[in-house]
N, C-alpha and C positions, 0 to 999 in steps of 0.2 A: 449119509442120508440122501434119499432121492431128491433131485432138484425140484420136482413138481409134486408137492404133497397131495394135491387134489387129484391128479391123474393116478397116483398110486393108491389112494384110499377112497376116492369117490366122495359121495355126499354123506354127511354125518349129522343128520338132524335128530338121530335117535340116541344121542349121548345120554347115558343113564346117570351121570353125575357121581358124586362121592359115595353114594350108597352102594355102588357096585364094588367098592373096596372094603365094605364092612366084612370083617372076619375073613378077608382074603390075604393069602400069602404074597400076592403080587405086590412088589415094591415095598413090602413091610420091612421095618428095621427094628421092631421091638415086639415082644409078645408077653402076654400075661400067663401065669400059671395059677389057675383058679380052682378053689375048692380043695378039699382033702385029697381028691384024686389027681390034683395038679394038671388039670386039662389045659392044654396050650391053645391060646387065642391070640392070633396075630393082630397087629395094629401099625400105625405110622406115626412116628414121633412128631413131625411137624403138625399133623392134624390134631393130635392130642394137645400139643403145646399151645396151639392157637385157640383152644376151647376156653373161653372166659379167662379165669385166672388160674389155670391148671398149674399144679405144683411142678415147676420145671426140674427141681432136684430129683424127682422120681424118674426122670428120663436120662440120668447120668449112666444108667445101666440099660442093657438090652433085654433083660428079663425082669419082670415085675411080679413078685410072688404075693398072692393074696388068698391064702388058704381059708380065711374066715368069711369069704364071700362065695355064694353059690353062682354057678354058671348063668342061670336065668337073669340074675341081677346084673352081672357084668354085661351080658348081651344087651339088656335094656339100656344100660348106661352108654355103651358104645353106639348103639343104634341112634340114640338122641344126638350124640356128637356128629355122627356121619350123615344123618338124614334130617335132623331137626324134629324128629317124631319118634315116639316109642310107646310100648304097651307093657304093663306089668300087673300082676294080680294084686289086689288090695293088701293081701297078707305080706307081700314083699315090698310094699311101698316105702315103709320106713327104712328098710335095708338099702334101697336105692337112694334115698335121701342121704343116709349116712355115708355111702360110698361117694356120692357127689360132693359132700362136705369134705371128705378126706382128700379128694383130688383137686378141689377148687373149681368145680363146674357150677358156678353160682346160679346161672339161669335155671339149671335143672333142680338145684336145691329149692329155689323159690317156687317152681312149679309143683314139686312134690309137697312142699309145706302148705301150699294153697289147697291142694286136693285133700290132704290129711285134715286140714281145718274144716273144709266143707263136709268131709265124711263124719267128723265128730259132731257137727251141727245137725246133720240129717242123714242118717245111714240109709234111708229109703231112696236117696238119690242114686245109689249105686247098686248094680246087680252083682251079687256075690259070685255068680257063675261066669262073669265076663271080665276081661282085662280092662284096666283103666288106661285110657289114652292120654298121653301128654305130648304137647306140641310146643316147639319154640315160638314164642309170640312174635308175629310178623311186625307188630307195632313197636317192639322193643328196639331202641337204637343200639347199634354195635359200638363197642369200645373203639375210640379213635375217631368216630364220627363219619367214617366213610360209608358210601352206599354199596356195601358188599351184597350182591344180589342172590345169594344162595340159600337163604332161609336157615342158616346154621348158626350155632352159638359161637361165632367167630370173633375173637379179639383182633380186629384189623390192625390196630397199632402194633401189637406183637408180631403179627404176620409180616407187616412191612419191615420191621426190625430184623426178622429172620432173613429177609432178602438182602438187607444191608450187610449184616454180619456173617451170612452164610451158615448160621446155626442150623444143625440137623440136615444140611444140604447133602444130596447124593449125586448131583450132576453139575458139571461145569459146562456152561454154554459159551461158544465162541462163534464169530462170524468171519468167514474167509476174507482176508484182507484187512481185518480190524482187530483180530486177536480175541482174547478173553473178554466176555461181557458180564457174566454174572455167575455166581454160585447159587444154584436153584434147587428145586425139589421136583422129582419126576411126578409125584402124585399131584402136585399143584398144577404143573404144566398139563398133565393129562386130564385134570379135572375140568379145565377150561377148553382144551383143544383135543378133540378125539384123534386127529392125526398124531399128536404127541403121544396120546395114550396108546394108540396102536403101535407106534414106534417103540415104546418102552416095554410092551407086553406081548408082542407077536413074534418074538424070536429074531427080530432084526438085530444088527450089530449093537445098536444103542441100548437094547434091552439088557445087555451084559456089560456095557461100558459106562464109565462115570463121566464121559465127555461126549458132547454133541457139537458138531461144527456145521453151521448153516451156510448155504451159498445163495448168492443173488438176493440178499435181504437188506433193506434199508436199515442202517445202523440206528438212526434216530427213531424211526418208526418202531423198530423192534424193542428198543429200550422202553418206549411208552407202552407197548403192548405187555411186556413182562411186568412192568410196574402195575398195569391194570389188573393183571392176574392176582396181585397181592393186596391191592387197595380197592378194586371194583370201580375205579373212576379215573378220569384224566382231566387236565385242564390246560388248554392252549390259548395263548393270546391271539386276538383276531388281527393277523397281519398276512401279507401276501405269502411270506415264507411259511407261516403256520398253515395256511390254506393248502399249500402244496404238500406239506407234511401230513395234513389231515387226509388228503387223497391217497398218499402212500399207505397210511394207516388203514384206510378202507380196504385197499387191495391186500394188505398183509393179513387183516382179519378174515378176509374171504379165503385167502390161501391156506390159513391155519384152522379154518372152520370155527372161528370164535364169533358166534352169531350175535351175542350181546354187545360186544365191542363194535361190531359192524353196524348194529342198530344205533348205538350211541353216536358213532361217527357220522352216519347219515343224518341223524337228527340235528347234530351240530352244523353240518353243511347246509341243511335246509334253513336253519335259523339264520345263518350268516347270509345266505342268498336273499332271504326275506328282508333282513335288515338293510342290505345293500340296495334292494329294489325300493324299499320305503324311503331311504335317504335320497335316491335318485329322483323319485317323483315328488318328494317333499320340496 
């Protein structure tokens, strides 16, 4: 990998997020065969597995056969998982609810049932010629209690466990001079960091390799950053050593284009400076 990711890839404010992987064969490791025509639809195990209480036993295989489901229903189902938003004709709403029940995507089940209930109470609320829109409720807490900032039906507790166990992993990350750091997932690294996404999808050596070795990277700061990718947060004690680590984390977040982490680090630094100033004048 190039030593200076920003020089190689430039500014990445236009990161399209997980939605860009919807029905993409990029980094996919499982696919559905849907409908009687058995249409192949790609997906990513770690993303499916982290969706609410998704039935993990279904991911023991690389092909999921669902002949009794039409492609529009599966697409609406996957779109909700990958973007937190979907559309479906009213006539297919019950099928979407049933598919969500089968796979354990409880937040989508709840949203479908609420719409079905409103429809039964007042059919005039719905235009039969238009799709029904369903969104993941931003006010709904994620499982595990972490502040995962992606607006997706993510079970953060599960996602953190996948990092610990290496379940569904497709890349081993190491740091030169420190050896192996983590068994991770290319789609998660790419979701947070466009330099990583470019690395895994633009024909670089890492796009076909299951290993990534980073150079000139702070070990402690990188461990915090990769944990941030899976939890959406971090917590550092207010000490002189942690302040230095926080500065290293700011630089690392800037290097890898992780804007949300950069913002969180800067906010924490400002809060600590403000507390220090107040204690001095007090």
